[in-house]
C-alpha positions, 0 to 999 in steps of 0.5 A: 877269308875275313873272319865274321865279327862277333856282334853283341847280342841285343838285349831283350826289352821289357816294358815296366811301369813305376809309381812316383807316389808322393806325400808332402816332399817325400816319395815312397820307395820299396826295398827289393827282397832277397831272391829277386834281381837287385836284392837290397836295392830301393826302387819306386814300386811297380812292375812288368806290363803284362801282354794285352795290358796298357801301362795305366792298367799295369800301374793300377794292378802292380800298386794294388799287388805290391802295396795294397793301394788303389790309385785314383789319380795319376799322370805320365811323368817320363819314359826312360829306356835303360839297358843293363848288360843282358836286358833292356828296360823301358820304364814308364814313370807315373806320378801318383797324386791320389790313392785309397788305402795305406801302403803295406809291405807285401812284395818288398822287404821294407817301405820307406817315405824318403825326402826327395833330396835324400833319395840318392843316399840309398842304393837304387837301380840305375834306371831309377837314378835317372828320374831322381835327378829330375825330381830333385831339380823340379 
């Protein structure tokens, strides 16, 4: 009798939004804090979409919670699906062009405006690296 083949467990997919907040030729990145997944890695601010929330509503909420800013103008830039070992991320990137308030360190360990051509010099989650290549080439 043939053995049943072991199939890989499919990852759970989580929808996430991220803000590409640009000032001149730099983008705002946050340093993930200790005690969270991927500590010490720089990321574009954002977070999970809550049940019943649209991606746009999630972006507005997340950037207010994480940075204390109220975004006024933004547009969809790109959607990327990326699978880590045990989890999949459906990452929805929005370009944020206008906001009220100054970004504050609330959720992250640090915030930094990084010139687009230097972003790859920082440790980034793999899913964020995919959009950086596009930003550099645009």
